[in-house]
C-alpha positions in Angstrom: 351.7 122.8 18.3 352.2 126.0 20.4 354.8 126.1 22.8 354.1 128.9 25.6 357.0 131.4 26.9 356.5 132.5 30.2 358.5 135.6 31.1 358.2 136.4 34.7 359.7 139.7 34.6 356.7 141.5 32.1 354.7 142.1 35.0 351.5 140.5 32.9 350.0 138.0 34.7 351.0 134.4 33.7 347.0 133.4 32.4 347.2 136.3 30.7 350.3 135.7 28.6 349.0 132.1 28.1 345.4 133.8 26.5 347.9 136.4 24.3 349.8 133.6 22.9 346.9 131.3 22.3 345.5 134.5 20.4 348.8 135.2 18.7 348.8 131.3 17.1 345.2 132.0 15.8 345.8 135.6 14.3 348.9 133.9 12.6 346.7 130.8 11.6 349.6 129.0 13.2 346.0 127.2 15.2 343.5 127.1 13.1 339.6 125.9 14.0 340.0 122.1 15.5 343.1 122.7 15.9 344.0 121.0 19.7 345.6 123.0 22.3 348.1 121.2 24.7 346.7 119.3 27.6 347.4 121.7 31.1 349.8 118.8 31.9 351.9 119.4 29.2 352.0 123.1 29.4 352.9 122.5 33.1 355.6 120.5 32.2 357.1 122.6 29.6 356.8 126.4 31.8 356.6 125.0 35.5 353.6 127.0 36.0 350.8 126.3 38.3 347.9 123.8 36.5 345.4 126.1 37.6 346.6 129.1 35.8 346.8 127.1 32.9 343.0 126.3 33.5 342.2 130.1 34.0 343.3 130.9 30.7 342.1 127.9 29.2 338.6 129.1 30.5 338.9 132.4 29.8 339.5 131.7 25.9 336.5 129.1 26.3 334.4 132.7 27.9 335.6 134.5 24.5 334.1 131.7 22.1 337.4 131.1 20.6 338.1 127.1 22.2 336.1 124.6 23.5 336.6 121.9 26.2 335.4 118.7 25.3 335.4 116.3 28.3 338.0 114.0 28.2 339.2 115.0 25.1 341.0 118.2 25.2 340.8 121.7 24.7 340.1 122.9 20.6 340.1 126.0 19.0 336.6 127.1 17.6 337.6 129.8 15.3 340.4 132.0 13.9 341.3 135.1 14.6 342.9 137.6 12.0 343.9 137.2 8.5 347.5 138.1 9.1 349.3 134.2 8.0 352.6 133.9 9.8 354.2 133.2 6.0 352.7 136.7 4.6 354.7 139.2 3.0 353.9 141.6 5.6 355.6 139.9 8.1 359.3 139.7 6.5 359.0 143.3 5.3 358.2 144.0 9.4 361.7 141.7 10.1 363.2 143.8 8.2 362.3 147.3 9.8 362.8 145.2 13.2 366.4 144.5 12.2 367.3 148.0 11.1 365.4 149.5 14.0 368.2 147.1 16.2 370.8 147.7 13.7 370.2 151.4 15.0 370.5 151.0 18.4 367.0 150.9 19.3 366.5 148.1 22.5 363.1 146.2 22.4 360.8 148.4 24.5 361.9 151.3 22.2 360.4 149.2 19.1 357.4 148.4 20.9 357.3 151.9 22.0 357.6 152.9 17.9 355.6 150.4 16.9 352.6 151.1 19.7 352.3 154.7 18.2 352.2 154.1 14.8 349.6 151.3 15.1 347.6 154.0 17.3 347.8 156.3 13.9 346.8 154.1 11.5 344.0 152.3 13.5 343.1 155.0 15.7 340.0 156.2 13.1 339.0 153.0 12.1 338.5 151.7 15.3 336.6 155.1 16.7 334.1 154.6 13.4 333.4 151.1 14.5 332.5 152.3 18.1 330.0 155.1 16.4 327.9 152.2 14.4 
């Protein structure tokens, strides 16, 4: 079961945070096709957000074809994303790298910026090639 963590200081809309965290759980294999998302009421109780915000996030996920609402039953995952299970050896390597970065005195935002640059270097060509197809 996914537990949403809302960062009210992030500047990211709450419903977007719910969408992003749901997608992340799907990419990591924590949510798989057929799994039920928490009821909006449960998310509201756990995060103290407006029920309409949760419903907006779920509608966005449904619009993207990732989940489906079943009347009277709840909202269910329709498909998976990515192929990076949470127990991947790469996760362990990344965790070790993040620990070294922190020990070197880097702040979270510094690490995020550095990681984003490296991602861009390694994935920019692939994405451009796909755009031209």
